[in-house]
GURO-129604 format. One record per residue: z, y, x of N, C-alpha, C in turn; residue number from 1. Coordinates in Angstrom, 2 decimals. Layout:
N
+---------+---------+---------+---------+---------+---------+---------+---------+---------+------+
|      nz |      ny |      nx |     caz |     cay |     cax |      cz |      cy |      cx | resi |
+---------+---------+---------+---------+---------+---------+---------+---------+---------+------+
|       Z |       Y |       X |       Z |       Y |       X |       Z |       Y |       X |  NUM |
...
+---------+---------+---------+---------+---------+---------+---------+---------+---------+------+
This chain:
54
+---------+---------+---------+---------+---------+---------+---------+---------+---------+------+
|      nz |      ny |      nx |     caz |     cay |     cax |      cz |      cy |      cx | resi |
+---------+---------+---------+---------+---------+---------+---------+---------+---------+------+
|   59.09 |   80.53 |   92.95 |   59.74 |   79.73 |   93.98 |   60.07 |   80.47 |   95.15 |    1 |
|   58.91 |   81.34 |   95.99 |   58.93 |   82.20 |   96.74 |   60.06 |   83.31 |   96.99 |    2 |
|   60.35 |   83.67 |   95.26 |   60.78 |   85.05 |   95.07 |   62.42 |   84.27 |   95.49 |    3 |
|   62.66 |   83.28 |   94.81 |   63.91 |   82.61 |   95.29 |   64.73 |   82.59 |   96.69 |    4 |
|   63.58 |   81.85 |   97.40 |   63.71 |   81.68 |   98.71 |   64.06 |   83.18 |   99.33 |    5 |
|   63.44 |   84.02 |   99.17 |   63.72 |   85.48 |   99.81 |   64.95 |   85.80 |   99.47 |    6 |
|   65.80 |   85.76 |   98.18 |   67.13 |   85.92 |   97.84 |   68.02 |   85.02 |   98.35 |    7 |
|   67.62 |   83.88 |   98.67 |   68.37 |   83.30 |   99.47 |   68.60 |   83.64 |  100.73 |    8 |
|   67.77 |   83.88 |  101.51 |   67.24 |   84.47 |  103.08 |   68.20 |   85.71 |  103.58 |    9 |
|   68.34 |   86.32 |  102.44 |   69.06 |   87.80 |  102.23 |   71.03 |   87.30 |  102.27 |   10 |
|   70.87 |   86.29 |  100.97 |   72.51 |   85.65 |  100.67 |   73.14 |   84.70 |  101.77 |   11 |
|   72.53 |   84.26 |  102.51 |   73.10 |   83.13 |  103.24 |   74.02 |   84.08 |  104.63 |   12 |
|   73.38 |   85.42 |  105.43 |   73.72 |   86.03 |  106.13 |   74.89 |   86.46 |  105.71 |   13 |
|   75.02 |   87.01 |  104.40 |   76.44 |   87.61 |  103.73 |   77.39 |   86.44 |  103.44 |   14 |
|   77.18 |   85.51 |  103.37 |   78.09 |   84.44 |  103.16 |   78.39 |   84.23 |  104.51 |   15 |
|   78.03 |   83.83 |  105.25 |   78.01 |   83.62 |  106.73 |   79.39 |   84.68 |  107.46 |   16 |
|   78.61 |   86.28 |  106.84 |   79.73 |   87.14 |  107.43 |   80.89 |   87.35 |  106.95 |   17 |
|   80.80 |   87.01 |  105.31 |   82.22 |   86.72 |  104.89 |   83.29 |   85.80 |  105.33 |   18 |
|   82.34 |   84.51 |  105.94 |   83.20 |   83.28 |  106.23 |   83.97 |   83.74 |  107.25 |   19 |
|   83.20 |   84.27 |  108.36 |   83.35 |   84.75 |  109.64 |   84.64 |   85.68 |  109.62 |   20 |
|   84.74 |   86.42 |  108.92 |   85.65 |   87.46 |  108.56 |   87.09 |   87.06 |  107.99 |   21 |
|   86.93 |   86.24 |  107.23 |   87.95 |   85.64 |  106.67 |   88.94 |   84.54 |  107.59 |   22 |
|   87.86 |   83.92 |  108.35 |   88.19 |   83.41 |  109.49 |   89.43 |   83.89 |  110.69 |   23 |
|   88.50 |   85.25 |  111.01 |   89.24 |   85.86 |  112.02 |   90.52 |   86.77 |  111.48 |   24 |
|   90.54 |   86.66 |  110.29 |   91.50 |   87.44 |  109.66 |   92.72 |   86.17 |  108.85 |   25 |
|   92.24 |   84.99 |  109.22 |   93.46 |   83.90 |  108.57 |   94.71 |   83.94 |  109.16 |   26 |
|   94.89 |   84.38 |  110.88 |   96.36 |   84.10 |  111.55 |   97.07 |   85.34 |  110.64 |   27 |
|   96.30 |   86.49 |  110.54 |   97.08 |   87.70 |  110.24 |   97.61 |   87.54 |  108.41 |   28 |
|   96.70 |   86.91 |  107.98 |   97.09 |   86.84 |  106.53 |   97.86 |   85.85 |  106.09 |   29 |
|   97.63 |   85.00 |  106.73 |   98.96 |   83.79 |  106.55 |  100.36 |   84.07 |  107.22 |   30 |
|  100.43 |   84.80 |  108.29 |  101.69 |   85.54 |  108.97 |  102.37 |   86.58 |  107.85 |   31 |
|  101.71 |   87.41 |  107.65 |  102.02 |   88.13 |  106.05 |  102.08 |   87.18 |  105.40 |   32 |
|  101.83 |   86.44 |  104.83 |  102.33 |   85.67 |  103.51 |  103.55 |   84.90 |  103.72 |   33 |
|  103.70 |   84.29 |  105.10 |  104.89 |   83.73 |  105.70 |  106.07 |   84.58 |  105.52 |   34 |
|  106.03 |   85.94 |  106.09 |  107.14 |   86.92 |  106.64 |  107.39 |   87.11 |  104.80 |   35 |
|  106.32 |   87.59 |  104.20 |  106.81 |   87.82 |  102.46 |  107.81 |   86.38 |  102.07 |   36 |
|  107.01 |   85.33 |  101.76 |  107.75 |   84.54 |  101.60 |  109.35 |   84.23 |  101.97 |   37 |
|  109.32 |   84.17 |  103.15 |  110.47 |   84.00 |  103.89 |  111.59 |   85.43 |  103.63 |   38 |
|  110.94 |   86.81 |  103.37 |  111.90 |   87.56 |  103.32 |  112.28 |   87.27 |  101.15 |   39 |
|  111.81 |   87.02 |  100.56 |  111.76 |   86.73 |   99.46 |  112.99 |   85.62 |   99.08 |   40 |
|  112.69 |   84.83 |  100.15 |  114.02 |   83.64 |   99.74 |  115.38 |   84.27 |  100.06 |   41 |
|  114.88 |   85.08 |  101.19 |  116.18 |   85.25 |  101.81 |  117.02 |   86.47 |  100.79 |   42 |
|  116.38 |   87.16 |  100.33 |  116.86 |   88.39 |   99.60 |  117.44 |   87.71 |   98.02 |   43 |
|  116.67 |   86.40 |   97.71 |  116.93 |   85.88 |   96.17 |  118.09 |   84.93 |   96.71 |   44 |
|  118.18 |   84.56 |   97.85 |  119.56 |   83.95 |   98.06 |  121.04 |   84.78 |   97.92 |   45 |
|  120.28 |   86.15 |   98.70 |  121.90 |   87.11 |   98.66 |  122.08 |   87.35 |   97.41 |   46 |
|  120.96 |   87.45 |   96.11 |  121.18 |   88.00 |   95.07 |  122.20 |   86.64 |   94.28 |   47 |
|  121.69 |   85.32 |   94.39 |  122.45 |   84.63 |   93.82 |  123.85 |   84.18 |   94.21 |   48 |
|  123.92 |   84.36 |   95.71 |  124.94 |   84.32 |   96.32 |  126.35 |   85.69 |   96.06 |   49 |
|  125.78 |   86.60 |   95.43 |  126.34 |   87.83 |   95.06 |  126.69 |   88.72 |   96.41 |   50 |
|  125.80 |   88.59 |   97.67 |  125.58 |   89.39 |   98.23 |  124.97 |   90.73 |   97.75 |   51 |
|  125.38 |   91.59 |   98.98 |  124.48 |   93.08 |   98.35 |  122.88 |   93.12 |   99.30 |   52 |
|  122.17 |   93.74 |   98.82 |  120.69 |   93.66 |   99.32 |  120.90 |   94.72 |   99.99 |   53 |
|  119.59 |   94.89 |  100.84 |  120.11 |   95.79 |  102.22 |  119.01 |   96.72 |  101.90 |   54 |
+---------+---------+---------+---------+---------+---------+---------+---------+---------+------+
């Protein structure tokens, strides 16, 4: 039982660190995803309308 608790004590700070990094990077990641989706929709609409791709 003590061995399991020792593993948990080293695991919890890692989880907290990963959660903190994800929280800090979330605006950047959401911005990239939004830009990608916006560009994909614009380019696909140009293809379906017969327009030229840039």
